[in-house]
N, C-alpha and C positions, 0 to 999 in steps of 0.2 A: 484764249477764248475757246471753250469746248462746246461744239455743237453736236447735238443728238438729232440726226435726221430721221431716224426710225424707219429705214427703207429695208432692213434686213429681212422682215417678213415678206415684203413684196418680192424681193429677189428669189427668196427660197420658194415661195408659192408658184411664181412663174416658171422657175426650173422644174419643180415637181409636177406641175400640171402639164408639162411638155415631156414628161417622163426623161429627163436629162439628169446626169450626174454632175457634180462640181466639176469634175475633170473635163466634161463635154463643154461646158461654158467656158471654162479656162483656155481650152483649145480654140473656141470660136473667137475669144478676145484676144488671143495671141499672148497669154500671160501664164504664169505657172499656177498650178492647183493651190500652192500655199498662199499666192496673192489673191486669187480669187476667193478662197475661204476666208481671208481676212476681210475681204469686201462685204461678202455675204454675212459675216457675223458682226460686221461694223467695227472690227478692231482698227481699220484703216478706212479713211473716207475715199470713196472711189474717185478717181481722177475724172475730169470732164471727158477726156477722149475715151476712156473706157465706159463711162456712163452712156455716152452716145452710141457706142457699139452695141452695148447691152439693149438699150431702148430700140436701136433700129432692128437687131436681130428678132426681138419679140413684137416688133411693130406696135409699140406703146408710146405714149406721150411721156415727156419727162415730167409734166405736171402729175400724171397718174403715178409714175415712180415714186415722186416725192409726197403722194398723197394730198396734193394740192386741188386735185379735181378727181371725180369719179369716172371722168371721160377717159376711157382706155386708149382711144386713137382718135386722132383729128384727120381730116381729109387733107390729101395732098402734101405730105411732108416734103421739104425741100432739103437738099444738101446743105449743111451747115457751111456758112461762108464767113469767114473771120471778118472780113470788110463789113458785111451786112450786120453782123453781131456788134461789132465796135461802134458802128453808127447807131443802132438801136440803143445800146447801152448809154452812149453819150446823150442822145436826145431824151431818153428817159430821166437820166440824172438832171438834165436841164429843166425838163417838166416839173420835176419835184423841187426845183429851186435849191439844188444841193451844189455846193462847190466840190471840186475834187478833194479838197482838204477835209471838208466837212464829212463826205461820204468815206473817205479813208479812216477818219477817226471812228465814225460809226461801225465800220467793219474791223477796226483794230489792225489796220495795215497803213501802208505808206501812200502819199500822193502819187509817187512814182509808179506803183502797182496800177492805180486807177487810170493814169495816163497811159500806160501800157496796154491796157484793155481798150481804151479809147482811140489808140493809134492803130489798133488791130496787129499788135505785136504778139498778143497771145489770147486765147479765149478765157473768159472769166473762171476762176478756180470754183470747184464744186461748192465749197462751204459758203463762198461769197453769193454765188447764184442763188443758193438755197435761202440764205438769210434775207437778200433783197426781194425775192419772190414771195416768201412768206410774209415779210413785213408789209410790202406794198401791193400785195395780191396781183402781181404782175405775172403773166405766164412765162415760164422758163422756156417753153418751146418758141414762144414770140421773141423773147429777148434775144435768143441765139439765132434767130432768123429761119427756124425749123417750119414755122407756119407764119401767116399774116393775120389770122384771127383765131381765137379771141385774143386781145392784147391784155385785158385784164380779166381776172377771175373773180367770181361772185363770192 
């Protein structure tokens, strides 16, 4: 499954608006210039942990990063907590009347991957987060526990 998230323009725009070079952002994120360049050009999907660092650094919402919302910032960001994120993910899945197997099939993954998200073993992978939020209009920031409102985007 190939997913085009089209965030590369947003990454570049934020970097240039702040007079930063790719190497500056790479240092902030603790990664190589090569890796950052691949994220910014969308040759590689940015992993969730690096996405969070990027959004925190620029104080932007993940929803804005993904162009789900024009709201650049929400009030009162919280530290992302895997337990909160896993509980919200599980509750959201149940609200949608999706079994773990059905959701896994929709995301082209395994039920075990979904179970690991719900048990708080890992944060949801970026492409799955993007797909779910785009399809169901749920806020990525809410789903990850970064904000309490809004839950759903218009």
